N, C-alpha and C positions, 0 to 999 in steps of 0.2 A: 568861632574862636576856639571852642572845644576841639573841633576837628584839627585846627591848626596846631594846638598844643599836643594832641595825640600824634600828629604827623612829625612834629619837630623832636619829640622825646621818644620816638619808637626805637627799639633796640636794633631794628633792621635798617640798613642803608637805603633811604628812599629819596627819589628825585621826581620832580614834576617837569615835563618837557612840553614845549609847544610843537606839535607835530608838523605844522605848516612850515616853520622855519628852522626847527631842530634846536632852538635855544633852550637852555635849562632855566626855568623860572622860579623853582623852589628846590631847596636842598636841606635835609635835616642834619642834626649833629652827627649821627652815625655815619652818614655818607661822607662828611668832612673827615672823620677819623679814618675811615677805610681808604679814601682816595688820597689823603695827605694834603688837601687844599683847605684854605679858609673858605667861609661861606661866600664872601665877595668874589674870591677867585673862581669858585665853581660857577657862580651865576654869570661870570664873564665868559664862560667857555661854551662852545657848541657841544651838544651831546656826542657828535661824531668823533670828537677828539679823545673821548674816553674808551672807544672801542677800536681794537687793533684790526687793521685791514678791512674796513667796511666802506663800501661805495654807495652812492645814491642818497636820496633824502630819507629822513626818519620815517616818513609815511610809507615809502617803498619798502623800507626795512621791515616794518610791522606787517605789511601785506605779504611779504615773502616768508617771514618766519612764524607768523601767528595766524592760524586759521580760525581761531576763536578769540574773544576779547581778552582771555587770560591764558597764558601758556608759559612754560619755562624751558630754557635751553642754556647750554654752557657757552660763555663768551670770554674771549681774552680781554681783560680790562687793564688799561694803562694807568698807572698811578702817577702822581706828581714826580716821584723819584725816577720815573721812566721804567720802573719794574713792572712786569706783566704778571697778573694773577688770573686764575680761572674763577669765574663767578657764574652762579646760576642767575639768570635774569628773568624776572617775571613782570609782565606789564598789564595794566588795565587802562583801556582807552575810554575817555568820557568827554562830554561837551561842558564848557564852563558857562557861567551866566550870560556871557556875551555870544554864546554859540560857537566859540572857538574850540577846535578839536585838540585835546591835550591827552597826555598819558602819564599815569603814575607808574614809576619804574622802581622795582625792588631788586637790590643787588645782594646776593649771599655769597660770601667768600668760601669757595670750595677747595682752596689750595691745601688747607690742613687735612681735610678729608681725603684728598687725592694722595697726599704724601703718606698718610696713614695706610691707605690701600696699597700703595707701592711697597711699603714696609711689610705689610701682610703677605703680598704676592711674593716678595723676595724670600720671606720666611717659609712660605709654602714650597717655593722652588727648592730651598735647601732641604726641606723635609722629604720632598719627592726624590731628590738626588740620593739622600740617605737611605730611603726606602728601597731604591733600586739596588744600592750596594748590599743592603741586608738581604733582599730577595735573591740576589745572585749568590751571596754567601751561603744562604740556606739551601739553594738548589745544588750547590757544589757538595754540601754535606749529604743531601739526599742521594746524589749520584754516587758519592763515595761509598755510602752505605749499601746501595744496590750492587755496586761492583764487588763489594766484599761478600755479599750473599751469593752472587753468581760464582765468584771465585771459589767459595767454600763448596758450593754444589759441584763444581767441576772437579775440585780436589777429591771430594767423596767419590764421585764417579770414576775418577782416574785410579784411585786406590782399589776400588772394587774390580775395575777392569784388569789391572795388572795382576790381581790375585786370582781371578777366575775368568780369564779371557774367553774360555770356551763356553761359559754358561750363557743362558739367554739374556735378553735385554730388559727383563722385568724391573730391575732396580732403576734404570734410567727413565723408564716410563713413569715411575712414581715421582721422580724428581721433576720430570717435564710437566706432569699434571698439576704440580703445586707451584709452578712458576709462570709469571706473565711474560717472561722471555721465552723465545722458542728454543728449547733445548734440542741438540742434535748429536748423533753419533755416526761418524763416517768410517766404514770399513773400506780402506783404500784399495785393497786387492780386488774386491768384488765391485767397487764403485757404488754400493748401496749406502744410502744415508737414512738412518732412522730419525724421524722428527717428532717432537711432542705434539699433543692435541692442540696446543695453543696456536699452532700455525694457521688454523682456520680463523680464529678470532683476531689474530694480529695481522695476517696478510690475505685472508679470504680463501685460501686453498684447502679443499677437502682432499686429504691424502689417503688413499686406500692402503690399509694395513700399516699406516704410519711410515711407509718406506718410499723414498724417491731415488732416482738415479742421479749420479753426480752431474750428468749432462743436463738434466732438468733444472738443477740448481743454476748451472751456468747460463741457461737460457733466460733466467730471471734477472741477470745482471744487465745493466745498460751497455749498449754496444760500445760507447766511447770509453767505458771504464773496464770492460771485461778483460782485455789483455793485461792491463796494469794490475788488476786484482789477482788474476791467475799467476802472473809473473812473481808477485810478492809471495803468494801462497806456496808455489812450488820451490822458490828459492829457500824459503824457511824449512820446507820438508827435506830439502837436500842438505841442509846444515845439521848441526847437532842441537839446535834449539829445542826446548821442551814446551814452548808455547808459541801461539800465533794470534795476532789480532789485527783488525783492519776496519776501516769505515768506508762504506760504499752505498750507492743507491740501489734499490731493489724493487722490481715491478710487482705490485699487488695483483690479485686475481682480477679486480675491476679495472685494471689499466692505470691506476694512479701510481705515483712513485713514492716510495718510503725511503727516508734517510735512516741508515742503520749503523750500529756498531756491532762487530762480531769478534768474539774472542774464544780461544780453544786451547786445551792441553793436548800435547802430542804424545802418543804412546809409541815407543820404539822397541824393536826386538833386541836380542843380545848383540847383534851386529850394528846396532844404532840406526837401522832403517825404520823410517816412519811407517807404521802399519795401521794406525787408527788416530782419528781426531775426535775429541769429545768437547763440545762447546755450547755456546748460546749466542743467538742473534737477537738484538734488541732494537725495536723501532723507536728512534729518537726524533722523529719528524717534528712533533709538537715542542720538544725541548729546543730544537733549532729555531723554531719560530719565536720561542720565549727569549732565547739568547739574542736574536736579531732585534727584537723589540726593546730589550734592555739596552743594547748597544746604541740604538737610535734614540733612546729615552722617550719612546712613544708610550707614555704612561699618564693616565689622567691624574691631576692633582687631587688630593683628598686626604682622608684620615688614615690612621695607622693600618687599617685592614686592607687598604688598596694594594699593598705589595703582594697580597696573596691571590689577587684576581687572575694574574697570569699563571702562577704555579698551580692554581686550583684546576687549570685546564689540562694539566699534564697527563692525567690518567682518568680512568673510570672510578677511581676511589674518591671519597668525599673528604677533602681537606677542611679542617676547622680550626678556629682560633678563638679561645675562650678567655675573656677578661674576667677573672674570678670576682673581683670586688664589685663591678657594675653588673655582672651576670649577662654581659653582652657576648654573643657568639657570632663570629663571621663564619658563614657556611659556603663551601665551594659549590660550583655549578652542577657537579655530578649528583647532588642531592635529589633534584627533581627527576633526573633520568633514571637513577637507581631505585628510588623509593616512591616517586610519583607525587611528592608534596611540593606545592608551589611556595616559593619564598620571595619576599620583597627585599630588594637591595641587599641580598646575601646576608640578611640579619635574622637571628633567632635567639632562643634562650633555653636554659636547661629544663624548664618546666615542659616546654613543647617536646623536647627530646625524650624526657622521662615518660610522657604519655604514650609514646610509641614502643616502649620496652614491653616485652611479653610479661604478663603478670607473674608467671611462675619464676622468673629470674630477676625481676625488677629490684627487689630488696638486696639481692646479692651484688648486682652491678653497682647500685648506688653506694652500698657499704664499701665495696672495693675502691671506688673513686674517692670517697670521703677519707678512707684510711690513707690512701696515697697522698692526698693533699695535706693531711695532718702530720704525716711522717716527714722524713728528710729525703725521700726518694725523688729522683729527677726524671724517672720514667714510669709510665703506667700502661698496662695493656689488659684487655679482657675480651673474652668471646661471649656473645649473647645473641638472642633472637630479637629481631626488630620488625615491628608490624608496618608493612607498606600501606600506602593510601588505599589500595584495592583490597586490603584485608589479608593478603598473603604474607607469609613469613620469610624474612631474609636472615641468613646466618651471617653474623657480623664479627669480624676480628678488628677490634679498635685498639689503637696504640698511640701514645702521645708523649711529648717531652714536657716536663714541668719546669717553669721558670720561678726562681725564688729570689727574694731581696737579700740584703746583707744580713738580716736577722734570720734568714731561712724560711720566711713565710712565703707560701705559694701565692703568686699574683696573676699567673697566666699559664695556660696550657695550649699547645699547638699539636694537633694530631691528625690521624687519618682513619676514617671508617672504611674498612675493606670488606666488600660483599663477597663472601666465599661460598655462596649458595650453589653456584654452578659446579664447584669442585666436589660438593657433597651429594649432588643429585644422583640417584640411581638411574641409569639409562633404561628407558622404557623399551619393551619388546613389541615388535609389530604383530606378535601373536595375540596381544591384548584386545585387538579390535576385530569385530566380525567382518567377514568378507565383503558384504554389501556396503558397510560403512567405510571400509578401506577405499573402495572405489569412489565413494562420495568425497572423501577427504583428499584423495589424489586429484580429483576434478577441481576441488577448491584451490589446491596448490597451483594447478595449471592456470586457473582463472586469475589468481593474484599475479603470477609471473607475466601472463599475456597482457593483462591490464597495465602493468608497470612498464613493459617493453614497448607495446604498440600504441598506448593511449596517454602516456605521461612523458613530459619532457624534463621533469624535475630530477635533479641529482639527489639520491638518497642521502640523508644526514646521518645514517647509522649503517652498520653492517647488514647485508641482505639477510643473513641468518636470523639476526635479531628482528628485522622487519617482518619476515615470514612468521616467526614465532608470535609476534605481537598481533598480527592480523588473524591468525588461526587459533591461537591459544594453546599450542603444543610446543614441547621442547624441539628445537631444530634437529637434533640428532635423531629423534623419533621420526620426524617428518622425512628426513633424508633417507633413512633406512626403509621406511614405508614406500616412498616414491621409487626407490631403486628396485624394491621387491616387485612392485606392480608393473612398472614401466620398463624395467630392465635397462634403464640408463639413469645416470645421476641427475640430481636437480641442476647442478652446474652445467651439465651437457645440454639439458633442456633449455636453460636460459640462453646459452650460446646459440643454439639452433633458432630460437625465437628472435634473437638480435640479428642473426644473419638473414632471416626471412624478412624482417623489417628493412634491413639494409637493401635487400633485393627490390622491395616495393619502392623505396625511395630512389633507387637508381633507375628503375623503370619509369618513375614519374618524371625524372629529368630536370627537376627544378633546382636541385642542390648539387654542389660539387662533392667529390669524394671526401675532401677535407671537412666540409660542413656536415656531411653524414656521419663521419667519425666522431665529430664533436657532439652532434645531436644524440648519438647513442652512447656517449660518455666513454669513448676509447681514448687512451692517452695520446695516440697518434694515428695517422693514416696507415702506418706500417703495422701497428697492432691490429687494426681492422682487417688489413689485407691478409695477414697471417691466419687469423681465425676464419676469414671468408674462404680462403683456399683450402684449409683443412676440412671444412664442411662441404664445399661445392666442387672442389677439385680444380677450380680456376680462380684467378685473382679478380678483384672488383673491376679493374680496367678492361680485362678481357670480357667479363660478363656484360659490361656497358657496351662494348663494341659489338658483341653478339646480338644484343637487343636492338641496336641501331640497324644491323643488317637484316634482322627479321622484320622490323617495323620501320622502314625508311620513310614512308609517307607521313605516318603519325609523328615520327621524330622531327621531320622538317617542319610540319605544321606547328 
């Protein structure tokens, strides 16, 4: 009797069914309310009539849907009004006193929960769409700011050039070293182009005396774009324009393709003839990826910091977003690569950041930050020393925008930590190392290169210069100078020679096509492989393959 009272007055909709014939034998008040039937009406119905699109007996249904006596799953339940609602159905099978197999079935209305989730999902979708717009807007501001900096640098260079055209290029070298764009100065008459040191970091080329020939630049343009780029350039030079800009693809040293924007000021003589171009070329490959992803709205739904996940990958700088009230900081992915600290879910706090400040400057940095927040300033910037995970020091230039509410109270800061250590390092001299140790270090350089070229198929996730520095613990410039001094060839030339040696071995082996070999050695195309192969061996890969076939016809046939 007590069981019956508990069953009848339960807040959950409960039914008892005879499994053998599918009839409903008991129904409580909650089930009548949920389904819209009176108790007598429910008892006159087979259980099948309550479930949409179900075939077979009740026993078969439980055998198919439930591997254990109790389990839950969503079902479309048909109400008396013919309305269909989603219910979670849980069943427990038992034998009654007469040994007849029956089931107690509990129905839980999930329609409100589902509707609530749909509302949540819709709201999230609106937030994601808004975040995409904000991210794109912020990126446009960043690009505008970068363009202004480059333009100012070019204007400074142009002013100095026009005033003292005959002087050396020391002034543009200083600008080039302070920029992550590749600054360049083209003397049209001689065809010589001075390029900044950053060309190695951005595109992988080690340029002797920072000077290249115009034809070398042309060879880095893609064949299908070369004529168009040159036509636009020379048309501008033949006009009276004082500036030129274009966007084109550019071949990096490792064979990959960079998407670039290039802009320059044109210096003209008294007759209006163009005699010099001073400009900057900027690698926007990752920016293009960001734009494409924003356009396709391939962006994970999430909280407010999600919009920075894409922009945080735009550079080696560390982008951060600090919610001042909650002390939550979103930290960009460059943090681990630059400083060695692992972060979970891109989250941090000011306490962890402060621990890494060098003790001698910690108080000054914190005071500067607090004063900026307390004032009405909308920008903050500071230079300080930051302790990396390995204990070494990084020189940081940190700058941020401060967001304030209507009352002027700071509630958020978004900024960039820029590691300028490389710009301040004094280049080491190869004379610092004894002769016997020079030879040992050169052998180590060869070993790293040989191991990478001949025994690894993995594509490096960083520049080779950074990889070599990490492996050997020396500045790359120092290693490159040492290698050239001892071996009388550059590191890049040694790498190319090793890649060609491996290509020859793979051709002799005969298992791979030339296209597959080019891919295996990380060339951008078979044409790129062929050009390097011919420069080193004097013949192209196809001729080399035919020569091997003539020299070893039996082995080749076998």
